[in-house]
C-alpha positions in Angstrom: -44.0 82.8 -13.3 -41.1 83.4 -15.6 -43.2 82.2 -18.6 -45.4 85.3 -18.0 -42.4 87.5 -19.1 -41.2 85.2 -21.8 -44.7 85.2 -23.5 -44.5 89.0 -23.8 -40.9 90.1 -24.3 -42.1 93.7 -24.0 -42.2 93.1 -20.3 -38.5 92.7 -20.2 -38.0 96.2 -21.6 -40.0 97.9 -18.9 -37.7 100.2 -17.0 -36.9 98.9 -13.5 -39.1 95.8 -13.8 -37.7 94.3 -10.6 -37.0 97.6 -8.9 -40.2 99.5 -9.2 -42.8 98.6 -6.6 -46.2 97.5 -7.8 -49.6 98.1 -6.2 -49.5 96.1 -2.9 -53.2 95.1 -3.0 -52.9 93.9 -6.5 -49.8 91.8 -5.6 -51.8 90.3 -2.7 -54.7 89.5 -5.0 -52.2 87.8 -7.4 -50.8 85.8 -4.5 -54.2 84.6 -3.4 -55.1 83.4 -6.9 -51.8 81.7 -7.6 -51.8 80.1 -4.1 -55.1 78.5 -5.1 -53.6 77.3 -8.3 -55.5 79.8 -10.5 -52.8 80.7 -13.0 -55.3 82.1 -15.4 -55.2 85.2 -13.3 -52.0 86.1 -15.0 -54.0 87.0 -18.2 -55.4 89.9 -16.2 -51.8 91.1 -15.5 -50.6 91.6 -19.0 -50.4 95.3 -18.4 -49.0 94.9 -14.9 -45.6 93.3 -15.1 -44.3 95.1 -12.1 -46.8 93.4 -9.9 -45.8 90.0 -11.2 -42.1 90.8 -10.8 -42.8 92.0 -7.2 -44.6 88.7 -6.5 -41.7 86.7 -7.8 -39.4 88.6 -5.6 -41.6 87.9 -2.6 -41.7 84.2 -3.3 -37.9 84.1 -3.4 -37.6 86.2 -0.2 -40.0 84.1 1.7 -38.5 80.7 1.0 -37.8 78.8 4.2 -34.4 77.8 2.8 -32.9 80.2 0.3 -31.9 79.0 -3.1 -28.3 79.5 -2.1 -28.1 77.8 1.3 -26.9 79.8 4.3 -23.8 77.6 4.6 -22.8 78.4 1.0 -23.7 82.1 0.9 -20.3 83.5 1.9 -18.5 81.4 -0.7 -20.7 82.8 -3.5 -20.4 86.3 -2.0 -16.6 86.2 -1.9 -16.2 85.2 -5.5 -15.1 88.8 -6.4 -12.1 88.7 -4.2 -8.7 88.4 -6.0 -9.9 86.1 -8.7 -9.5 86.6 -12.5 -12.5 85.7 -14.8 -11.2 82.1 -15.4 -10.8 81.5 -11.7 -14.2 82.9 -11.0 -15.8 80.6 -13.5 -14.1 77.5 -12.2 -15.1 78.5 -8.6 -18.7 79.1 -9.6 -18.8 75.7 -11.3 -17.3 74.1 -8.2 -19.7 75.8 -5.9 -22.7 74.9 -8.0 -21.6 71.2 -8.0 -21.6 71.3 -4.2 -25.2 72.5 -4.0 -28.1 70.1 -3.6 -29.6 69.2 -6.9 -32.8 71.2 -6.4 -30.9 74.3 -5.3 -28.5 74.0 -8.2 -31.1 73.6 -10.9 -33.2 76.5 -9.4 -30.2 78.8 -9.1 -29.2 78.1 -12.7 -32.7 78.6 -13.9 -33.0 81.9 -12.1 -29.6 83.1 -13.3 -30.6 82.4 -16.9 -33.9 84.2 -16.4 -32.3 87.2 -14.8 -29.6 87.3 -17.6 -32.5 87.3 -20.1 -34.1 90.2 -18.3 -30.8 92.1 -18.2 -30.1 91.6 -21.9 -33.5 92.9 -23.0 -33.1 96.2 -21.2 -32.7 99.1 -23.6 
């Protein structure tokens, strides 16, 4: 899914790419095709990055176990409290090391992707 955006960096510059809602019926159509393994459907969405972004958000929201497991959530949430930047970085590294491998690699991948999105915004 992230490759869709990386193949056309203009998508990154679209205002509110992950905030603006897309057309619900189009998002559902995208979900059906992708659920069946038809990734060629993404070619038809070149001019509809909001729908693809909305679908990605749905995938993340509907995970049975979130990328950041429930038992770790408050530790990540509380990173802002009374920590200087160096302490925060050390704490993040520690928390990431404690995550299951799949969760850690997914969280790092998503963080890099969302950082990429945020740095392209004009």
